[in-house]
Backbone bond lengths (Angstrom), bond angles and torsions (degrees), N, CA, C in turn:
res aa  C-N    CA-C-N  psi(-1)  N-CA   C-N-CA  omega(-1)  CA-C   N-CA-C  phi
1 M - - - 1.460 - - 1.526 109.15 -
2 A 1.360 116.63 137.43 1.460 120.99 -179.33 1.516 110.14 -68.70
3 E 1.351 115.43 146.49 1.452 120.82 178.55 1.525 109.79 -69.76
4 A 1.330 116.83 142.71 1.463 120.87 -179.79 1.521 110.59 -62.79
5 Q 1.338 115.75 143.14 1.457 120.76 179.18 1.521 109.03 -87.51
6 H 1.338 117.26 123.35 1.456 121.63 -177.13 1.529 112.13 -99.13
7 V 1.321 118.06 -36.63 1.462 122.10 176.47 1.521 108.09 -129.63
8 S 1.323 116.56 161.97 1.465 120.35 -172.22 1.522 113.11 -60.61
9 S 1.338 117.74 -35.49 1.465 119.66 -178.01 1.521 112.84 -70.16
10 D 1.342 116.95 -12.26 1.468 119.82 175.50 1.523 111.71 -64.27
11 I 1.326 116.91 -14.26 1.467 119.69 177.99 1.524 109.95 -62.34
12 A 1.349 116.74 -25.85 1.466 121.69 178.29 1.524 112.20 -115.46
13 F 1.338 116.11 -32.70 1.458 120.13 -178.25 1.529 110.00 -88.11
14 T 1.300 115.92 81.43 1.458 122.03 176.60 1.528 109.11 -71.92
15 P 1.332 118.48 168.00 1.465 119.66 175.77 1.528 112.80 -53.91
16 T 1.317 117.09 -37.86 1.462 119.81 178.94 1.517 111.01 -66.57
17 V 1.339 116.36 -42.45 1.464 120.36 177.67 1.524 110.15 -61.59
18 K 1.328 116.80 -44.36 1.466 120.75 -179.48 1.530 110.99 -63.34
19 A 1.316 117.08 -36.68 1.457 120.31 178.35 1.532 110.83 -64.46
20 I 1.313 116.62 -40.03 1.466 120.62 177.70 1.525 110.04 -67.33
21 Q 1.352 116.96 -41.57 1.456 120.05 176.75 1.530 110.76 -58.50
22 A 1.333 116.20 -41.94 1.467 120.22 179.23 1.526 110.90 -63.77
23 R 1.312 115.90 -41.77 1.467 119.88 -178.81 1.516 111.97 -67.37
24 K 1.368 116.30 -33.41 1.464 119.99 -176.49 1.528 113.83 -99.27
25 G 1.344 117.41 1.84 1.455 119.96 169.33 1.512 118.21 95.17
26 S 1.335 118.75 6.59 1.468 120.02 -178.39 1.523 113.63 -104.12
27 R 1.347 117.45 -2.18 1.467 120.13 -174.63 1.512 113.41 -61.64
28 D 1.337 118.29 -40.40 1.462 120.35 -177.63 1.527 111.49 -60.37
29 A 1.325 117.15 -41.79 1.465 120.70 -179.51 1.520 110.86 -63.95
30 Y 1.335 117.02 -43.05 1.456 119.58 -179.53 1.527 111.90 -74.48
31 A 1.309 116.73 -26.85 1.470 119.91 176.11 1.528 110.09 -65.37
32 R 1.334 116.41 -34.60 1.477 119.63 176.87 1.523 110.41 -65.02
33 V 1.320 116.76 -38.60 1.470 120.87 176.38 1.529 109.72 -62.64
34 E 1.304 116.40 -42.14 1.462 121.36 -179.72 1.525 111.72 -64.76
35 R 1.339 116.01 -37.59 1.467 118.57 179.05 1.523 111.18 -65.14
36 N 1.318 116.77 -22.85 1.468 121.34 176.55 1.524 112.39 -93.38
37 G 1.335 116.37 10.90 1.464 120.30 175.66 1.500 115.58 105.79
38 G 1.334 117.54 -5.48 1.464 119.84 -179.32 1.521 112.03 86.93
39 W 1.307 115.02 -152.99 1.461 120.62 -177.04 1.519 111.74 -80.21
40 S 1.324 115.59 165.96 1.468 121.08 176.84 1.529 109.97 -65.10
41 T 1.310 115.63 145.52 1.470 120.45 -179.51 1.525 112.02 -118.92
42 T 1.317 117.07 -0.77 1.462 120.58 178.74 1.526 109.71 -126.33
43 I 1.318 115.11 157.67 1.463 121.21 179.81 1.522 108.10 -85.82
44 D 1.324 117.46 107.57 1.458 119.90 179.07 1.532 109.69 -87.05
45 D 1.326 116.32 179.17 1.466 120.41 -175.10 1.526 111.78 -62.96
46 N 1.337 117.05 -38.18 1.465 120.04 -178.76 1.527 111.22 -66.69
47 L 1.332 116.45 -43.75 1.462 119.14 178.54 1.524 110.44 -65.91
48 A 1.324 117.25 -40.54 1.463 120.78 179.60 1.525 110.83 -60.07
49 A 1.336 116.82 -44.70 1.464 120.42 179.32 1.519 111.00 -63.98
50 F 1.321 116.49 -40.36 1.472 120.81 178.62 1.527 110.35 -61.84
51 L 1.321 117.08 -47.48 1.465 120.75 -177.16 1.519 111.85 -65.41
52 R 1.324 117.12 -39.74 1.469 120.27 -179.30 1.521 112.24 -65.70
53 A 1.319 117.48 -21.26 1.463 120.96 -178.30 1.527 112.54 -87.80
54 Q 1.330 117.16 -9.53 1.464 120.11 -173.49 1.526 112.64 -84.65
55 T 1.327 114.38 151.31 1.464 121.18 178.25 1.528 111.67 -116.67
56 S 1.332 116.72 5.04 1.454 119.84 -174.92 1.523 109.82 -156.21
57 V 1.326 116.54 144.32 1.458 121.75 177.29 1.524 108.40 -151.51
58 L 1.325 116.25 148.75 1.460 121.41 173.60 1.519 108.29 -105.75
59 L 1.329 115.81 129.27 1.449 122.64 -179.07 1.527 108.77 -111.92
60 A 1.338 115.96 118.18 1.458 121.02 -179.53 1.524 110.13 -104.59
61 T 1.325 115.34 136.06 1.467 122.32 176.36 1.526 107.71 -136.77
62 A 1.323 115.47 174.57 1.465 120.07 175.85 1.523 108.23 -146.37
63 S 1.302 115.54 147.65 1.460 120.64 178.52 1.522 109.87 -76.09
64 A 1.316 116.71 177.37 1.452 121.06 -179.85 1.531 111.87 -61.15
65 D 1.341 116.92 -30.32 1.467 119.00 178.89 1.524 111.90 -94.79
66 R 1.355 115.80 18.66 1.471 124.23 171.42 1.520 114.20 73.75
67 Q 1.320 117.45 21.14 1.460 120.19 174.63 1.532 108.12 -76.77
68 P 1.345 119.38 116.82 1.467 120.91 -175.41 1.523 112.38 -79.22
69 Y 1.325 113.97 158.14 1.468 121.13 177.85 1.521 108.13 -153.17
70 I 1.322 116.41 138.36 1.466 121.60 177.16 1.511 108.60 -121.55
71 Q 1.315 116.75 131.56 1.459 122.94 -179.32 1.521 109.13 -126.26
72 H 1.316 116.12 133.76 1.464 120.32 175.66 1.524 110.15 -81.70
73 R 1.321 115.76 138.78 1.460 121.84 171.39 1.519 107.76 -128.57
74 G 1.328 117.28 137.91 1.456 120.20 -177.68 1.515 111.85 -147.96
75 G 1.317 114.80 173.61 1.458 122.22 -179.73 1.511 108.70 168.04
76 P 1.308 117.60 -178.21 1.465 119.75 178.20 1.525 110.47 -67.44
77 A 1.336 115.56 158.74 1.467 119.57 177.53 1.525 109.48 -51.53
78 G 1.321 116.29 131.57 1.456 120.81 -176.22 1.512 113.21 101.81
79 F 1.350 117.92 -6.01 1.473 118.53 -179.29 1.531 110.89 -68.15
80 L 1.354 116.90 -25.05 1.455 121.07 172.96 1.525 108.19 -86.13
81 H 1.313 117.22 115.22 1.462 121.78 -176.55 1.530 110.62 -100.99
82 V 1.324 115.81 132.45 1.457 121.45 171.86 1.524 106.48 -91.59
83 L 1.326 116.98 107.52 1.462 121.51 -175.26 1.523 112.04 -86.27
84 D 1.314 116.66 -33.27 1.462 122.14 172.13 1.521 106.45 -162.77
85 E 1.327 118.28 -173.51 1.460 119.96 -172.98 1.529 113.42 -71.26
86 H 1.306 116.97 -5.04 1.466 120.58 178.96 1.526 113.44 -121.76
87 T 1.334 118.81 -7.79 1.460 120.15 -167.70 1.530 112.94 -130.01
88 L 1.326 115.17 132.19 1.457 122.91 171.23 1.518 108.26 -111.96
89 G 1.316 116.29 153.61 1.455 120.12 177.28 1.510 110.90 -148.44
90 F 1.323 115.98 150.23 1.466 119.86 175.09 1.522 109.48 -154.71
91 A 1.316 114.50 151.78 1.460 120.26 176.03 1.524 108.96 -72.32
92 D 1.318 116.17 136.15 1.459 122.10 179.03 1.525 107.21 -100.52
93 F 1.335 116.14 111.49 1.459 120.67 -173.22 1.532 111.55 -81.02
94 K 1.318 115.00 153.45 1.470 121.41 178.15 1.522 108.81 -63.41
95 G 1.323 116.90 130.54 1.458 120.74 -177.06 1.507 112.53 -133.93
96 N 1.343 115.69 -131.56 1.474 119.36 -172.56 1.529 113.81 -84.85
97 Q 1.327 116.46 2.83 1.461 121.36 173.51 1.531 114.22 66.68
98 Q 1.331 117.81 24.43 1.466 118.89 175.75 1.529 111.55 -80.41
99 F 1.330 116.91 -33.96 1.472 123.32 176.02 1.535 113.55 59.57
100 I 1.334 116.50 32.65 1.464 119.77 179.19 1.525 110.51 -67.95
101 T 1.331 116.38 -45.79 1.461 120.29 179.06 1.517 110.77 -60.13
102 Q 1.321 117.00 -46.65 1.465 120.08 -179.44 1.520 111.21 -63.28
103 G 1.325 116.80 -40.87 1.457 119.93 177.87 1.521 112.07 -63.63
104 N 1.324 116.24 -42.99 1.463 119.85 178.31 1.525 111.41 -61.18
105 L 1.348 116.02 -44.68 1.467 119.20 -178.25 1.527 111.70 -67.52
106 A 1.321 117.11 -28.22 1.466 119.71 176.62 1.527 110.81 -67.43
107 E 1.338 116.38 -29.07 1.463 121.38 -179.73 1.525 112.81 -93.99
108 N 1.328 115.24 -32.20 1.463 121.00 -171.49 1.530 108.54 -149.63
109 P 1.318 118.78 104.89 1.464 120.82 -174.28 1.527 115.04 -75.19
110 K 1.333 117.20 -8.70 1.469 118.63 179.64 1.522 109.64 -65.28
111 A 1.335 115.56 134.83 1.463 120.02 -175.86 1.527 109.52 -148.65
112 Y 1.317 114.93 172.42 1.460 121.07 -173.63 1.521 108.40 -151.80
113 L 1.325 116.02 136.91 1.458 121.17 176.26 1.524 109.06 -114.58
114 F 1.314 116.19 134.60 1.463 122.13 175.14 1.521 107.22 -120.85
115 V 1.333 115.47 117.27 1.461 120.83 -175.70 1.519 108.26 -119.60
116 I 1.334 116.82 123.39 1.457 120.53 -178.62 1.525 110.33 -124.77
117 D 1.314 115.46 128.51 1.464 123.21 178.15 1.528 106.30 -107.00
118 Y 1.330 115.84 100.75 1.464 119.90 -176.46 1.522 112.27 -68.70
119 A 1.323 117.08 -35.55 1.466 119.85 -176.76 1.529 111.21 -62.42
120 H 1.340 116.22 -40.88 1.463 120.65 -177.94 1.530 112.40 -103.13
121 R 1.324 116.33 4.03 1.467 123.38 176.73 1.529 110.73 52.81
122 R 1.335 114.50 57.78 1.457 120.83 179.46 1.521 109.16 -135.84
123 R 1.329 116.52 141.22 1.468 119.49 177.45 1.529 109.47 -137.24
124 I 1.316 114.92 142.25 1.462 122.26 -177.41 1.532 108.73 -124.48
125 K 1.334 115.70 135.72 1.467 122.12 177.25 1.523 107.84 -111.15
126 I 1.325 116.40 130.90 1.470 120.72 -177.58 1.528 109.43 -130.39
127 W 1.327 115.91 121.74 1.459 121.76 175.93 1.534 109.63 -100.91
128 G 1.315 116.49 148.66 1.460 118.47 176.90 1.508 112.44 175.49
129 R 1.311 114.29 -151.88 1.460 122.34 179.53 1.527 107.60 -131.88
130 A 1.313 115.62 143.77 1.465 119.88 -177.49 1.524 110.38 -130.57
131 K 1.320 114.29 156.75 1.467 119.48 175.24 1.520 109.38 -146.93
132 V 1.322 114.70 151.68 1.461 122.45 178.85 1.524 108.50 -95.78
133 I 1.329 116.39 132.35 1.467 122.38 177.79 1.523 107.92 -113.02
134 E 1.331 116.83 113.38 1.464 120.88 -177.72 1.523 113.05 -101.55
135 D 1.311 117.77 -24.86 1.466 120.94 -167.85 1.522 113.57 -112.93
136 D 1.335 117.08 35.97 1.464 120.88 178.79 1.527 109.24 -133.17
137 P 1.348 116.90 78.95 1.468 120.05 -176.91 1.515 113.29 -59.47
138 E 1.337 117.61 -31.22 1.463 120.06 178.69 1.528 110.69 -64.86
139 L 1.328 117.12 -43.88 1.463 121.31 178.04 1.521 110.85 -64.86
140 I 1.325 117.12 -44.28 1.463 121.21 -179.16 1.520 110.13 -61.19
141 T 1.331 116.87 -42.30 1.466 121.03 177.84 1.518 110.63 -64.10
142 R 1.310 116.85 -41.00 1.467 121.32 179.22 1.525 111.96 -61.89
143 L 1.336 116.82 -36.50 1.458 121.24 -176.88 1.524 113.05 -86.19
144 M 1.326 117.00 -12.46 1.465 120.48 -177.37 1.522 110.37 -73.30
145 P 1.349 118.70 124.82 1.470 120.53 177.69 1.525 111.35 -60.32
146 K 1.318 115.99 133.56 1.462 121.18 -177.84 1.531 110.86 -62.96
147 G 1.309 115.95 128.47 1.454 121.22 175.56 1.518 115.20 75.91
148 Y 1.327 118.15 3.98 1.461 120.41 -177.42 1.527 109.50 -83.02
149 K 1.331 116.27 131.58 1.460 120.98 -175.97 1.526 110.53 -87.03
150 A 1.298 115.25 80.46 1.465 122.03 175.59 1.517 107.37 -150.51
151 R 1.328 115.65 157.70 1.458 120.54 -178.69 1.518 110.08 -101.73
152 P 1.329 118.47 110.00 1.460 119.02 177.99 1.523 110.77 -72.50
153 E 1.314 116.26 130.74 1.460 120.60 -179.09 1.525 110.98 -102.65
154 Q 1.329 116.03 -32.23 1.456 122.18 -177.03 1.523 107.63 -166.81
155 A 1.301 117.06 -173.90 1.466 121.75 177.71 1.513 108.88 -125.18
156 I 1.313 116.14 153.50 1.462 121.67 172.64 1.521 108.26 -121.52
157 L 1.324 115.55 127.66 1.457 121.97 174.95 1.523 108.24 -108.52
158 F 1.316 115.57 135.64 1.466 121.82 -176.72 1.520 108.26 -123.08
159 E 1.328 116.06 118.85 1.466 121.87 178.45 1.530 108.74 -94.76
160 V 1.324 116.25 118.00 1.463 121.99 -175.03 1.526 110.58 -76.96
161 A 1.339 115.62 128.08 1.465 121.23 175.13 1.523 110.62 -102.12
162 A 1.328 117.09 -38.33 1.460 121.81 179.33 1.521 108.52 -165.19
163 W 1.334 115.81 152.74 1.464 119.05 175.86 1.518 110.44 -146.77
164 D 1.325 114.45 156.19 1.455 120.96 -177.82 1.521 108.01 -150.89
165 S 1.318 116.07 157.97 1.465 120.76 178.14 1.518 109.59 -111.48
166 N 1.325 116.26 148.04 1.461 122.32 175.92 1.518 110.03 -97.07
167 C 1.318 115.62 158.19 1.467 119.46 173.89 1.534 108.47 -70.92
168 P 1.336 117.52 159.99 1.470 120.59 -176.51 1.526 114.24 -78.97
169 Q 1.331 117.24 1.02 1.455 120.71 -176.02 1.530 111.75 -56.28
170 H 1.311 115.25 131.17 1.477 124.23 175.31 1.532 114.13 72.52
171 I 1.334 118.51 5.76 1.467 119.41 174.68 1.528 108.03 -82.80
172 P 1.328 119.54 115.66 1.461 120.16 178.25 1.527 109.45 -68.90
173 Q 1.331 115.83 139.44 1.463 118.40 -179.95 1.524 109.41 -84.65
174 K 1.336 115.44 119.84 1.461 122.14 -179.14 1.517 108.26 -132.57
175 F 1.325 115.60 154.47 1.457 120.35 -178.56 1.523 109.74 -128.17
176 D 1.324 116.46 143.95 1.455 120.98 176.93 1.524 110.37 -64.57
177 A 1.325 116.04 145.42 1.466 120.48 -179.15 1.525 111.37 -57.47
178 A 1.335 117.30 -38.86 1.471 120.21 -179.36 1.522 111.38 -64.84
179 D 1.341 117.08 -38.22 1.456 120.51 178.77 1.526 110.87 -68.39
180 V 1.328 116.95 -39.61 1.459 120.79 177.76 1.524 110.33 -64.19
181 A 1.341 116.26 -43.97 1.469 120.21 179.08 1.525 111.09 -61.32
182 A 1.334 117.12 -41.35 1.470 120.76 179.11 1.520 110.66 -64.44
183 A 1.334 117.28 -40.14 1.465 120.76 179.47 1.519 110.97 -65.94
184 I 1.340 116.67 -40.39 1.467 120.46 178.74 1.524 110.51 -65.88
185 T 1.328 116.83 -41.80 1.467 120.19 177.81 1.524 111.10 -61.86
186 S 1.323 116.23 -43.76 1.468 120.55 178.39 1.527 110.70 -61.91
187 R 1.334 116.31 -41.80 1.465 120.36 177.90 1.526 111.15 -62.48
188 D 1.344 115.91 -44.98 1.468 119.35 -178.41 1.526 111.43 -63.98
189 I 1.323 117.20 -37.92 1.463 120.77 177.13 1.519 110.30 -63.33
190 R 1.339 116.07 -43.57 1.467 119.92 179.73 1.513 111.39 -65.50
191 I 1.338 117.47 -38.98 1.473 120.71 177.04 1.517 110.21 -61.96
192 A 1.332 116.69 -43.70 1.460 120.70 179.58 1.529 110.89 -61.93
193 E 1.338 116.85 -40.30 1.469 121.12 178.11 1.521 110.77 -63.04
194 L 1.313 117.45 -44.59 1.462 121.52 -179.10 1.529 111.33 -67.27
195 E 1.339 115.78 -38.64 1.464 119.20 177.36 1.525 111.10 -63.81
196 A 1.355 115.91 -38.89 1.462 119.96 177.78 1.524 110.63 -64.78
197 L 1.337 117.46 -42.33 1.468 120.98 178.31 1.524 111.04 -64.12
198 L 1.338 116.19 -40.97 1.469 120.47 178.44 1.520 111.53 -63.71
199 A 1.346 115.20 -42.25 1.473 119.45 179.36 1.515 110.90 -64.29
200 A 1.345 116.93 -41.30 1.470 120.71 178.90 1.509 111.16 -65.11
201 A 1.341 118.04 -39.96 1.466 121.62 179.96 1.520 110.09 -66.80
202 T 1.357 116.85 -40.94 1.451 121.35 179.41 1.531 111.11 -63.58
203 K 1.324 115.45 -42.22 1.473 120.05 179.29 1.505 111.09 -65.25
204 A 1.350 116.79 -36.88 1.465 119.93 -178.82 1.524 111.45 -66.59
205 R 1.355 117.74 -27.67 1.465 120.42 -178.90 1.518 112.77 -83.44
206 E 1.328 115.62 -14.76 1.476 119.06 -178.23 1.530 112.06 -74.21
């Protein structure tokens, strides 16, 4: 029988994990976190803003016999919806029809989201439970990004149990092509403005 969870971080810090932390010297630091209640269990304003800005997320599930699986989910910024302080939702688009994630969740609702923002070198880990909603067209329509060219097949709701952030160490800084293009366009416009001002000043001195 699994040991009872006393604080939110126990969702990841099992007795075995804690024993390794003790052996390697990090247990005292994490014990202080536990004395303060562990990790956050609700979606605060900062986390909500971070999630709404993301265009990509990794969703981890496991089958009944604990075989893990990770599936990428993506869309335009805002495709991850914060429905309330405990619940995230997103439209699940039609894909390769393997249905591994859906099958895993039918057997084992425990799930995990890993969200990484390369531009700002930030990553968030979210533990919880997820379920697939197939028979709620109103919800699916609500979660579908406006104007996005994809076929929604169903919805996934994720109930947050605990979340934590990682340090930025070793995260390579990368930028989306659209953001780079926008920055280059803005730069070119500014260069053109400065060149026009320089030309006008030069003409005025002639």
